[in-house]
Backbone as CSV, one residue per row, in Angstrom:
resi,resn,N_x,N_y,N_z,CA_x,CA_y,CA_z,C_x,C_y,C_z
1,MET,112.614,104.398,130.455,113.990,103.626,129.520,113.605,101.807,129.300
2,LYS,113.615,101.562,128.246,113.623,100.335,128.410,114.585,99.419,129.084
3,ASN,114.248,98.385,129.572,114.987,97.322,130.606,116.386,97.153,129.372
4,THR,117.072,96.738,129.803,117.882,96.513,128.739,119.384,95.524,129.349
5,LYS,118.758,94.437,130.349,119.449,93.635,131.292,118.308,92.121,131.060
6,LEU,118.764,91.382,130.706,118.634,89.792,130.701,118.799,89.300,131.692
7,SER,117.966,88.393,132.466,118.068,87.345,133.379,119.116,86.721,133.095
8,LYS,119.376,85.942,134.452,120.898,85.170,134.503,120.712,84.065,133.868
9,LYS,119.501,83.450,133.702,118.983,82.308,132.886,119.173,82.406,131.650
10,ARG,118.548,83.526,131.070,118.595,84.047,129.511,119.680,84.324,129.186
11,ALA,120.564,84.858,129.906,122.056,84.900,129.486,122.991,83.807,129.504
12,GLU,122.728,82.879,130.198,123.514,81.799,130.108,122.652,80.872,129.182
13,GLU,121.504,81.165,128.898,120.943,80.164,127.570,121.361,80.843,126.022
14,LEU,121.547,82.103,126.355,121.874,82.912,124.933,123.531,82.515,124.822
15,LEU,124.306,82.921,125.813,125.833,82.281,125.385,126.229,81.135,125.300
16,ALA,125.293,80.219,125.277,125.510,78.782,125.043,125.279,78.482,123.739
17,ILE,124.045,79.052,123.332,123.704,79.250,121.935,124.813,79.558,121.145
18,LEU,125.154,80.948,121.531,126.455,81.709,120.777,127.322,81.211,120.415
19,GLU,127.827,80.194,121.571,129.132,79.424,121.855,129.246,78.197,120.921
20,LYS,128.134,77.630,120.698,127.544,76.378,120.105,127.951,77.011,118.248
21,ARG,127.068,78.436,118.156,127.038,78.583,116.680,128.781,78.930,115.908
22,PHE,129.036,79.780,117.060,130.740,80.352,116.982,131.354,79.068,116.687
23,LEU,131.184,77.749,117.474,132.220,77.114,117.162,131.925,75.715,116.123
24,ASN,130.725,76.120,115.398,130.240,75.546,114.231,130.202,76.183,113.113
25,ASN,130.594,77.403,113.171,131.346,78.236,111.657,132.423,78.620,112.102
26,MET,133.673,78.224,112.388,135.027,78.744,112.518,135.542,79.346,111.438
27,ASN,134.955,78.679,110.182,135.145,79.869,109.176,135.016,81.312,109.223
28,ARG,134.542,81.704,109.752,133.811,83.064,109.975,134.715,83.744,110.883
29,HIS,135.508,83.443,111.671,136.683,84.109,112.821,137.852,82.671,112.875
30,ALA,138.514,82.270,112.212,139.212,81.079,112.588,140.501,81.429,113.693
31,ASP,140.643,82.420,113.783,141.663,83.068,114.476,141.310,83.551,115.845
32,LEU,140.354,83.377,116.395,139.346,84.097,117.710,139.082,82.902,118.433
33,LYS,139.096,82.979,119.465,139.077,81.640,120.580,137.619,82.286,121.367
34,TRP,136.711,81.335,121.577,135.174,81.464,122.281,135.613,82.376,123.488
35,GLU,136.153,81.318,124.624,136.893,81.967,125.768,137.114,83.668,125.624
36,ASP,138.035,83.976,124.857,137.683,85.736,124.793,136.668,86.779,124.945
37,VAL,135.943,86.059,123.409,134.683,86.342,123.330,133.613,86.614,124.408
38,GLN,133.441,85.740,125.074,132.634,85.046,126.233,133.321,85.783,127.029
39,LYS,134.523,86.265,127.505,134.765,87.241,128.364,134.498,88.772,128.371
40,LYS,134.432,88.781,127.364,134.255,90.534,126.664,132.356,90.818,126.411
41,LEU,131.842,89.638,126.273,130.368,89.553,126.410,129.905,90.034,128.238
42,LYS,130.596,89.009,128.756,130.088,88.889,130.316,130.546,90.825,130.959
43,GLU,131.686,91.256,130.263,131.764,92.440,130.296,131.007,94.049,130.163
44,ASN,130.037,93.608,129.323,129.110,94.086,128.638,127.629,93.870,128.296
45,PRO,126.841,93.793,129.688,125.900,92.954,129.754,124.355,93.835,128.648
46,ASN,124.856,94.550,128.304,123.961,95.603,127.729,124.157,94.786,126.000
47,LYS,125.109,94.412,126.061,125.676,93.605,124.313,125.192,92.708,124.299
48,ILE,124.629,92.228,125.659,124.612,90.615,125.547,123.188,90.915,125.113
49,TRP,122.240,92.051,125.478,120.704,91.970,125.801,120.817,92.368,123.698
50,SER,121.498,93.091,123.303,120.908,93.270,121.919,121.487,91.914,121.248
51,LEU,122.357,91.283,121.383,122.754,89.821,120.649,121.099,89.099,121.209
52,ASN,120.865,89.267,122.518,119.364,88.576,122.477,118.378,89.357,121.294
53,GLU,118.200,90.762,121.440,117.195,90.977,120.408,117.766,90.356,119.083
54,MET,118.877,90.005,118.717,119.458,89.524,117.275,118.792,88.561,117.228
55,GLU,119.155,87.502,118.098,118.682,86.255,118.307,117.191,85.867,118.521
56,GLY,116.273,86.757,118.813,114.986,86.932,118.956,114.191,86.979,117.947
57,SER,115.048,87.854,117.016,114.031,87.778,115.467,114.802,87.272,114.686
58,GLU,115.643,86.023,115.026,115.982,85.231,113.814,117.296,85.462,113.156
59,GLY,117.873,86.392,113.810,119.067,86.700,112.951,120.059,85.960,113.040
60,GLU,120.506,85.106,114.202,121.619,84.060,114.084,122.992,84.963,114.469
61,PRO,122.726,85.792,115.454,123.855,86.407,115.367,125.469,85.631,115.738
62,ASP,126.630,85.868,114.839,127.779,85.199,115.147,129.130,86.196,115.087
63,VAL,130.159,85.658,115.569,131.395,86.749,115.632,131.935,86.541,114.110
64,ILE,131.956,88.056,113.462,132.690,87.523,112.204,133.910,88.232,112.111
65,GLY,134.984,88.874,112.921,136.238,89.190,112.932,136.374,90.172,114.443
66,TYR,137.401,91.040,114.314,137.774,91.345,115.115,138.548,93.096,115.154
67,ASP,138.004,94.084,115.502,138.424,95.295,115.372,139.565,95.405,116.166
68,GLU,140.933,95.554,115.452,142.176,95.792,116.673,142.166,97.259,116.628
69,LYS,141.690,98.096,115.932,141.455,99.422,116.740,140.825,99.660,117.735
70,THR,139.811,98.938,117.807,139.071,99.383,119.007,139.062,98.249,119.850
71,LYS,139.585,97.101,119.792,139.587,95.689,120.538,138.265,95.500,120.669
72,GLU,137.269,95.500,119.527,135.969,94.785,119.881,136.054,93.441,118.960
73,PHE,134.963,92.362,119.711,134.696,91.555,118.582,133.454,91.847,117.818
74,ILE,133.373,91.827,116.488,132.624,92.187,115.488,131.464,91.137,115.269
75,PHE,130.353,90.743,116.202,128.815,90.178,115.427,128.252,90.786,114.587
76,CYS,127.651,90.016,113.988,126.258,90.388,112.932,125.687,89.287,112.580
77,ASP,124.068,89.413,112.248,123.064,88.455,111.570,123.504,87.658,110.571
78,CYS,123.668,85.981,110.619,124.604,85.747,109.926,123.049,84.312,109.224
79,ALA,121.962,84.742,109.709,121.242,83.697,108.914,121.340,83.759,107.639
80,ALA,120.947,82.760,106.720,121.001,82.834,105.547,120.378,84.050,104.416
81,GLU,119.096,83.920,105.156,118.394,84.965,104.606,117.823,86.404,105.239
82,SER,117.617,87.576,105.240,117.044,88.493,106.023,116.015,88.084,106.995
83,PRO,116.263,88.020,108.359,115.641,87.989,109.490,114.199,88.094,108.785
84,LYS,113.252,87.255,108.755,112.028,87.433,108.596,111.016,88.577,109.310
85,PRO,111.535,88.355,111.006,110.561,89.233,111.759,110.988,90.740,111.573
86,ARG,112.103,91.259,110.678,112.720,92.022,110.176,112.293,92.820,108.819
87,ARG,111.408,92.179,108.618,111.198,91.910,106.469,109.911,93.385,106.740
88,SER,109.730,93.817,105.555,108.538,94.753,105.068,108.398,96.074,105.990
89,VAL,109.786,96.449,106.232,109.820,97.712,106.691,110.592,98.783,105.686
90,CYS,110.121,99.474,105.878,110.803,100.881,104.739,112.031,100.885,105.706
91,TYR,112.863,101.962,104.969,114.287,102.452,105.294,114.788,103.210,106.701
92,ASP,113.784,104.303,107.112,114.094,105.341,108.092,112.513,105.506,108.756
93,HIS,112.450,106.578,109.931,111.470,107.042,110.250,110.871,108.049,109.155
94,GLU,111.700,109.103,108.500,111.326,109.741,107.715,110.718,109.101,106.432
95,ALA,110.988,108.386,106.135,110.389,107.735,104.969,108.583,107.015,105.578
96,LEU,109.275,106.385,106.903,107.777,106.234,107.086,106.851,107.281,107.064
97,GLU,107.330,108.245,107.875,106.169,109.252,108.225,106.106,109.676,106.862
98,SER,106.595,109.957,105.675,106.272,109.968,104.309,105.201,109.351,103.512
99,ARG,104.692,108.136,103.839,103.743,107.383,103.380,102.362,107.853,104.011
100,LYS,101.889,107.839,103.085,100.285,108.541,103.059,99.331,107.529,103.265
101,ALA,99.929,106.175,102.935,98.628,104.968,102.966,99.587,104.211,102.931
102,ASN,99.107,102.621,103.748,99.542,101.206,103.843,101.028,101.256,103.997
103,LYS,101.139,102.236,104.890,102.476,102.427,106.212,102.890,101.040,106.614
104,PRO,104.175,100.346,106.483,104.916,99.227,107.360,104.477,99.262,108.876
105,LYS,105.053,98.628,109.526,104.628,98.821,110.946,105.493,99.158,110.890
106,ASP,107.082,99.617,111.029,108.161,100.514,111.427,109.434,100.809,110.431
107,SER,110.647,100.907,110.548,111.332,101.211,109.218,112.658,100.259,110.370
108,ALA,113.675,100.085,109.339,115.008,99.773,109.803,115.506,99.841,110.779
109,VAL,116.176,101.387,110.120,116.788,102.717,110.898,116.221,102.283,112.539
110,SER,114.971,102.676,112.746,114.257,102.702,114.039,114.697,101.218,114.445
111,LEU,114.138,100.439,113.959,114.426,98.777,114.445,115.509,98.628,115.040
112,ALA,116.757,98.955,114.197,117.724,98.488,114.643,118.423,99.322,115.636
113,GLU,117.829,100.828,115.990,118.159,101.512,117.206,117.536,101.234,118.398
114,LYS,116.420,100.621,118.115,115.835,99.433,119.070,116.448,98.886,119.661
115,MET,117.136,97.876,119.192,117.985,96.562,119.155,119.215,97.255,119.715
116,GLY,119.586,98.087,119.712,120.994,98.528,119.996,122.136,98.177,119.092
117,ILE,121.811,98.076,117.715,122.416,97.269,116.813,122.729,98.741,115.674
118,LYS,123.273,98.597,114.604,123.660,99.697,113.504,123.414,98.469,112.186
119,LEU,122.468,98.926,110.988,122.940,98.052,109.594,124.148,98.095,109.154
120,PHE,124.411,97.389,108.655,125.539,97.267,107.717,125.628,98.345,106.631
121,ASP,127.038,98.984,106.612,127.243,99.666,105.525,127.629,99.030,104.404
122,GLU,127.699,99.670,103.221,127.969,98.846,102.066,129.151,97.822,101.979
123,ASN,130.421,98.333,102.419,131.288,97.787,102.360,131.457,96.382,103.677
124,GLU,130.374,96.724,104.598,130.565,95.517,105.884,129.833,94.677,104.946
125,TYR,128.243,94.886,104.365,127.804,94.133,103.614,129.000,93.153,102.445
126,ARG,129.524,93.596,102.132,130.244,92.871,100.744,131.257,92.145,101.756
127,GLU,132.057,92.760,102.644,132.702,91.761,103.810,132.256,90.158,104.409
128,LEU,131.075,90.823,104.653,130.011,89.245,105.452,129.625,88.471,104.299
129,GLN,129.348,88.751,102.613,129.211,87.844,101.662,130.508,87.072,101.482
130,LYS,131.549,87.424,101.964,132.774,86.548,101.516,133.014,85.303,102.384
131,LEU,132.235,85.268,103.652,131.721,84.254,104.349,130.686,82.913,104.314
132,GLY,130.265,83.426,103.114,128.976,82.626,103.098,128.034,83.233,101.918
133,SER,127.059,82.526,101.494,126.078,83.187,100.769,124.462,83.865,101.484
134,PHE,124.840,84.987,101.317,123.681,85.563,102.113,123.047,86.539,101.508
135,ASP,121.271,86.475,101.789,120.164,86.982,100.857,120.268,86.714,99.756
136,THR,120.252,85.618,99.466,120.234,84.847,98.157,118.652,84.764,97.543
137,LYS,117.974,84.857,98.190,115.998,84.826,97.839,115.593,86.205,98.606
138,THR,116.295,87.034,99.645,115.677,88.188,100.163,116.653,88.978,99.761
139,SER,116.794,90.581,100.776,117.375,92.065,100.410,117.462,92.461,101.538
140,SER,118.499,93.056,101.877,118.646,93.853,103.117,118.787,95.214,103.319
141,TRP,118.399,96.383,103.720,118.529,97.577,103.694,119.861,97.723,104.313
142,LEU,120.945,98.671,103.825,121.889,99.029,104.029,122.162,100.055,104.520
143,LEU,122.952,100.991,105.356,123.150,102.071,105.536,123.147,102.738,104.824
144,THR,122.524,103.934,104.625,122.433,105.040,103.340,123.423,106.062,103.052
145,PRO,124.273,106.379,102.296,125.084,107.544,102.285,123.851,108.979,102.326
146,PRO,124.381,109.737,103.321,123.520,110.997,103.431,122.983,111.853,102.018
147,GLU,124.002,111.727,101.427,124.025,112.522,100.090,122.512,111.493,98.982
148,ILE,122.559,110.646,99.110,121.646,109.651,98.398,120.353,109.945,99.261
149,ARG,120.507,109.361,100.435,119.081,109.577,101.614,118.306,111.401,101.520
150,LYS,119.737,112.387,101.173,118.887,113.456,101.294,117.598,113.701,99.997
151,LEU,118.259,113.047,98.940,117.345,112.850,97.237,115.959,111.960,97.604
152,GLY,116.015,111.322,98.670,114.951,110.267,98.869,115.162,109.104,98.717
153,GLY,116.292,108.598,98.641,116.418,107.059,97.985,117.478,106.473,99.182
154,ALA,117.152,104.995,99.110,118.173,104.552,100.276,118.597,102.885,99.457
155,ILE,119.828,102.551,99.731,120.385,101.407,99.426,120.011,100.280,99.957
156,PHE,120.232,99.089,99.007,120.018,97.672,99.760,120.474,96.684,99.062
157,GLY,121.188,95.573,99.738,121.767,94.501,99.043,121.228,93.538,98.969
158,ASP,121.908,92.423,97.834,121.662,91.079,97.983,122.650,90.315,97.168
159,CYS,122.189,88.493,96.927,123.447,88.040,96.681,122.768,87.315,95.191
160,ARG,123.126,87.437,94.109,122.709,86.738,93.063,123.232,86.496,91.887
161,PHE,123.173,85.089,91.481,123.913,84.493,90.799,125.127,84.556,91.118
162,ASN,125.819,84.272,92.442,126.900,84.036,92.875,127.926,85.699,93.008
163,HIS,127.149,86.872,92.606,127.515,88.549,93.114,126.722,89.066,93.857
164,VAL,127.205,89.696,94.397,127.126,90.921,95.548,126.133,92.152,94.676
165,PHE,125.281,92.293,94.717,124.496,93.382,94.274,124.000,94.444,95.060
166,VAL,124.352,95.521,94.786,123.534,97.093,95.847,122.970,97.720,94.914
167,TYR,121.985,98.152,95.087,120.914,98.904,94.435,119.996,99.511,95.261
168,HIS,119.262,100.446,94.506,118.861,101.671,95.254,117.086,101.445,95.188
169,ASN,116.768,102.391,95.689,115.151,102.126,95.564,114.515,103.198,96.412
170,GLY,113.239,104.152,96.472,112.835,104.884,97.386,112.789,104.866,98.686
171,ALA,113.444,105.723,99.773,113.308,104.956,101.009,112.042,104.403,101.758
172,GLU,110.783,105.073,101.044,109.594,104.641,102.022,109.149,103.248,101.204
173,SER,109.681,102.889,100.443,109.407,101.465,99.829,109.321,100.847,100.925
174,TYR,108.894,99.171,100.710,108.945,97.851,101.858,108.331,96.948,100.983
175,TYR,108.882,95.353,101.174,108.446,94.785,100.361,108.627,93.059,101.359
176,ALA,107.926,92.380,100.989,108.239,90.914,101.574,109.229,90.249,102.267
177,GLY,109.879,90.228,100.848,112.047,90.075,101.208,112.483,90.902,101.697
178,ARG,112.357,92.028,101.766,113.333,92.799,102.361,113.338,93.484,103.459
179,GLY,114.341,92.966,104.698,114.308,93.408,105.412,115.740,94.192,106.007
180,PHE,116.560,93.655,107.105,117.893,94.519,107.107,118.572,93.623,108.651
181,ARG,119.495,93.582,108.038,120.681,92.795,108.921,121.758,93.838,110.299
182,GLY,121.817,93.410,110.656,122.495,94.342,112.095,123.836,93.863,112.290
183,ILE,124.482,94.951,112.912,126.172,94.402,113.437,126.639,95.179,114.593
184,LEU,127.026,94.539,115.414,127.481,94.860,116.805,128.946,95.066,117.169
185,LYS,129.504,95.716,117.373,131.080,95.294,118.307,130.860,95.502,119.705
186,VAL,131.255,94.468,120.436,131.179,94.088,121.445,132.798,94.247,122.323
């Protein structure tokens, strides 16, 4: 099994990065306090590992809310564009295996699972877009409803002309400008 524990030094460095981003972007979480977030993170070191994976792949994770039902903070990738190291991937493992030639390096769903995060669904993606302008030059794979995936498709979103668009594509497709964003509850 993969080691999901960070060194104390790296955990402290990451917490400092996250705190700075949190304080610089209060519009994303106006009613929340960093001290509460930090306490929850320290209680969940495996989640700190996932946030480190998000940070290390240029996702710029930040808190975007709090789930009252589960009592969890909601982190997600807040980089302006879909993180570059996570682009040029097809949708899922099944799509990857279906390609006969020119296979991408991996799939969005598989990479997200390895990082301990999940893809945004369409509603979560639309909520993120209310917090700023994201994916104005790129696009992000979104968690696809099973009835669409069963037919070979997958959905992705972007923001153009100050409007959020959700489109479809074959799940096996991949593009240099399409990656994925992750969401993590702590």
